[in-house]
N, C-alpha and C positions, 0 to 999 in steps of 0.2 A: 926619379922622383915620382911619387904617387900623387896624381892630381886630386884623388879623393881625400887627401889630407886637408885640402883647402875647401871650406864650405862654398857652395855656389850661391851667390846672392839672389834674392828676389829682385826681379827687374821689370820695370814698366817698358814694354817694347814700343808702345804707341799709346796715346791717350785712351784709357779704357781697356787696354790689353796688357795683361800681367802674367809673367811666368813665375811660378812658385816651385823651385826645385824640391824634390824629396818630400812632397806633401803627404803621400801615402806611405805609412810604415810597412815593413816586410809582411806582417800578418795581414794587414788590409789588402795588400797586393795579392797575396795568395788566395784570400777569400774572393776577390773580384775575378781572378783567373778561373777559379772553380765555377763561379756563377756564369761566366762567359761560356765555359764548356757546356753547361746545362742549356743555356739559351741557344747555343749553336746547333743543338740536336733537332731533327725534324719531329713534328711538323713545324712549319714556319721557321725553319732553321737557317743556317748559313747558306748564302746564295751568291752567285755571280751577277752583278748588276750590268744590264745592257743599256746602252745609251740609244736615243732616238735615231742616231746616225748609223746604227748597226755595230758600233764598237762595244767593247766590254771594259769595265774597270778592273785593274789588276788586283786591287784590294777587294776581298770578299766581305759580305756584310750581312748582319742580322739586325732586326729592328724590334723595339719594345714600345708598347703604347699606341703608336701610330706607325704604319708602314710607309716608308719613303721609297718612291721610285721616281726617275726623272720625268717631270719635276713637280711632284704632288705628293700629298699624304692621303692614305686611305686606311681602312680597318682590316683589309685582307691582303694576303701576299699575291697581288694580281699578276706580278711578273715572275711568280714561282709556283708553289704548289697550291695556291688558291685558298689556303686555310686562314683562319683568323690570326691576326698578329698576336704575339705573346703579350701578356699584361705588363705594364710598367710598375715595378715594385715601389711602394712608398718609401722604403729605406734608401733607395737609390736617389729619389727626389730630395730627401733630406740631406744626403751627401752633396748633391748639387747646390743646394741653398747654402750649406756651410762653406762650400768652395767659394761662392760669390762673396760671402761675408769676409772670409779670410783674404781673398785676393783684392776685392774692391771696397770692402767696408760698407757694403750695401745689402739690402734685402731684395730678393728676387721673387717673382710669382712662382707658384708650384710648378715644378718640372713634370712633363708628361710624355716626353719622347727620349729614347736612347737609340742612337745609331752606333753600332759596334762594328768597327772595321778590323779585319785581320790582314796583316801584311806579312808575306813571306819575304825572303831576302831580295827578291826581284821586283816586288810590288812598288808602285808609285801612286801619287795622287796629284792630278793636275791642278793648276790654280783655279779656284772657284769661290763663289760666295754662298753662304748659308742664307738664302733669301726666300725660301718656300714657306716659312712660318708667317703667321699673322701677328706675332708678338715680337717686340724688340728687346726682350729679356736677354741677358748675357748668355753666350754659349760657353759651356764648361767642357773642357777636354782633359781626360785622364789617360796617361800613358802607362802601358805595361809591357814588359819584355824588352825586345831589342831597342836600342837607341835609334832615333831618326833625326834627320835634318828637317825641321819644320820651317817653311818659308812663309813669313807673315808680311803681306803687302799693304796696299792702299785701297781706298774705296772706289777709285776711278778706273783702274786698268790692271790687267794681269801682269804687267811688266813692272820695271823699277819705278819708284823706289820700293824696296822690300828689305826685310831683315831676316837672316837665317839664324834660327835658334836650335840648339841641341836639346832635344827632349829625351830624357832617360826614364827608365822604369820608375814609377812613383811620382813623376812630375805632374804638376797641374798647370794648365794654361786656360785663362779666362779672357774672353773679349766681348765687350759690350759698349754702350754709349756711342761715341763718335767712331769707334772701330768695329761696331757690330757687323757691318756689311763689307768689311775689308776682304780682299781676295787673299787666299791662303792655300797652301798645298804641301805635299811631302815629296821632294825630289829624290830622296835617298834614304834607305834603311841600312843600318850598319849590322849586317848579319852576324850572329854569334855573340852579341854583346848583352843578351838577357842575363839577369842574375841566375846562376845555376839552381838556386833553391826554389825558383818558380816552376821549374819543369816545363818551361815554355820555349818552343822554337819559333821565332818570329816576333811580331809586334801586334799587340792589341791596343786599339784606341777606342775609348768609350766617350762618345760625345753626347752631352745632355742639352736639350733644348726645350723651350716652352712653345707649344704649338699655336696658342691663341685661337684654336678651333673650337 
């Protein structure tokens, strides 16, 4: 039996946190993958993020608008090639605001940050909070390529209670309001599950935020 015969429902995972399956159609997904390929090229391209403790994140990252490094925002790639961060395109901000309207029925301030993470089959993301922004506007997450397990937790601790959500290519996840500072992470990527027509090996996650800076 093919599970894709049955539509996946829109689900409120927690107050202010909504999963909207298949939000991006196939054409929009291809456009975003091509845009990510352009953004990932140097200068200010895809890099490995190093933590203050000397470790490295297994997902690689490129930033638009503001450059994030643990745990601040700046205008140049201070932990990479030192060049100015790539500009944040207006059309991507409009996509983020439409996502908030569709998921939460609300209006958001103009988005000005994109963090784009690339996961190969072995990459993970530990439980963390998106707390370096000065704005409490909702975070918008767009998934492309391989399916992942997205773990969405609570605002107090990295441990339980949490909910595991399967995010497939084209899915939207928005979290704001009382869930804005919830811990979340990616414990597993299901390698080889990307739609073949994308021409993508791995997973891309585009995360949109409002800096408040």
